[in-house]
C-alpha positions in Angstrom: 5.8 -18.7 -18.5 3.7 -21.0 -16.3 0.0 -20.6 -15.7 0.6 -19.5 -12.0 3.1 -16.9 -13.1 0.7 -15.5 -15.7 -2.1 -15.3 -13.0 0.3 -13.5 -10.7 1.3 -10.9 -13.3 -2.3 -10.3 -14.3 -3.3 -9.8 -10.7 -0.4 -7.5 -10.0 -1.4 -5.5 -13.1 -5.0 -5.3 -11.9 -3.9 -4.1 -8.4 -1.7 -1.4 -10.0 -4.5 -0.3 -12.3 -6.9 -0.1 -9.3 -4.2 1.8 -7.4 -4.0 4.3 -10.3 -7.8 4.7 -10.5 -8.7 5.0 -6.8 -6.7 8.2 -6.1 -8.4 9.8 -9.2 -11.8 9.0 -7.8 -10.9 10.1 -4.2 -9.5 13.4 -5.6 -13.1 14.3 -6.7 -14.1 14.5 -3.1 -14.5 18.1 -1.8 -11.9 18.0 0.9 -8.3 19.0 1.3 -5.7 16.3 0.8 -8.1 13.4 0.3 -5.3 11.0 -0.7 -3.4 11.6 2.6 -6.7 11.0 4.5 -8.2 8.0 2.7 -5.0 6.3 1.5 -6.4 5.0 -1.7 -3.1 3.5 -3.1 -2.6 1.4 0.1 -5.7 -0.9 -0.4 -4.7 -2.6 -3.7 -1.1 -3.0 -2.6 -2.1 -4.6 0.7 -4.5 -6.9 -1.1 -1.8 -7.8 -3.7 0.6 -9.0 -1.0 -2.1 -11.3 0.4 -3.2 -12.8 -3.0 0.1 -13.2 -4.8 2.7 -13.1 -2.0 5.4 -10.8 -0.8 7.5 -10.6 -3.9 4.7 -9.4 -6.1 3.2 -7.2 -3.3 6.6 -5.5 -3.0 6.8 -5.1 -6.8 3.3 -3.5 -6.9 4.1 -1.2 -4.1 7.3 0.0 -5.7 5.8 0.5 -9.2 2.5 2.1 -8.3 3.7 5.6 -7.1 6.3 5.8 -9.8 3.8 5.0 -12.5 1.2 7.4 -11.0 3.8 10.2 -11.1 4.5 9.6 -14.8 0.8 9.3 -15.7 -0.7 12.0 -13.5 2.1 14.0 -12.0 1.1 13.0 -8.5 2.6 12.3 -6.1 5.6 14.6 -6.7 8.5 12.3 -7.3 10.9 13.6 -4.6 10.8 13.2 -1.7 7.1 12.2 -1.4 6.9 9.8 -4.4 10.1 7.9 -3.4 8.9 7.7 0.2 5.6 6.3 -1.0 7.4 3.7 -3.2 9.3 2.5 -0.1 6.2 2.6 2.2 3.9 0.8 -0.3 6.6 -1.7 -1.1 6.8 -2.4 2.6 3.0 -2.9 2.8 3.0 -5.4 -0.1 6.0 -7.2 1.3 4.7 -7.4 4.9 1.2 -8.5 4.1 2.5 -11.4 2.0 5.1 -12.4 4.6 2.9 -12.0 7.7 0.0 -13.8 6.1 2.2 -16.8 5.5 3.9 -16.6 8.9 0.6 -16.4 10.8 -0.8 -19.3 8.8 -3.5 -17.2 7.1 -4.6 -15.0 9.9 -5.9 -12.1 7.9 -6.5 -9.5 10.6 -3.3 -10.2 12.5 -1.2 -9.9 9.4 -3.0 -6.7 8.3 -2.3 -5.0 11.6 1.3 -6.1 11.6 1.8 -4.9 8.0 0.1 -1.6 8.8 2.4 -1.0 11.8 5.5 -2.1 10.0 4.6 0.0 6.9 4.2 3.1 9.1 7.6 2.5 10.7 9.1 2.2 7.3 7.2 5.4 6.3 8.7 7.3 9.3 12.3 6.1 8.6 12.0 6.8 4.8 10.6 10.3 5.4 13.2 11.1 8.0 16.0 10.2 5.5 14.4 11.6 2.3 13.1 14.8 3.8 16.5 15.4 5.4 18.2 15.0 2.0 15.7 17.4 0.6 16.5 19.8 3.4 12.9 19.7 4.7 12.0 19.0 8.3 10.3 15.7 9.3 10.2 15.1 13.0 8.3 12.9 15.4 5.3 15.3 15.3 5.1 15.2 11.5 5.4 11.4 11.6 2.6 10.9 14.1 0.4 13.5 12.3 0.9 11.9 8.9 1.0 8.2 9.8 -1.8 8.1 12.3 -3.8 11.3 12.9 -4.4 12.5 9.3 -4.6 8.9 8.0 -7.0 7.6 10.6 -10.0 7.5 8.3 -7.9 5.5 5.7 -6.7 3.1 8.4 -10.3 2.5 9.5 -11.3 1.9 5.9 -8.5 -0.6 5.4 -9.4 -2.5 8.6 -13.1 -2.7 7.5 -12.6 -3.5 3.8 -9.5 -5.6 3.4 -10.3 -8.6 5.7 -13.7 -9.4 4.1 -12.2 -8.9 0.6 -9.4 -11.4 1.4 -11.8 -13.8 3.0 -14.1 -13.7 0.0 -11.2 -14.3 -2.4 -10.0 -17.1 -0.2 -13.5 -18.7 -0.1 -13.7 -18.3 -3.9 -10.3 -20.2 -4.2 -8.7 -17.2 -5.9 -5.6 -17.0 -3.7 -2.5 -17.6 -5.8 0.1 -19.6 -4.0 3.3 -17.7 -3.5 
């Protein structure tokens, strides 16, 4: 195993560990559904796509909700957990791809990944909730993807670009 590959695996593992820890911390907050509002699993997956590229970002996004379910029982595996696997996988994949395609434009690639991930979220939920014989229409999509999640979206827009820029300045970006 090469040194670069070892660094990638370590970073993916760190992002997954942070993605397991953040929801536990957020759940302490005295509010209903803090995870749906603050989106704590999204941040490490989005960052992972930037740092180690789309393949590993996709991997982190797919693994994180599944591992969280087996370790904590949350999110419920079907349909929410499977939907989150698809959605977070899309975030990790899209940040890595768009960062490369935009020649390192952090904010542009973040906005693109957030929009693309929410489209994937809507499609996945429409299919999976339909299979589970639960309703998921346009109203539920807009409410879940944008209205309820607005604080989390703002947090991502405020935190992720300076974190990526700091890692970039520290020469900690791992070439994909």
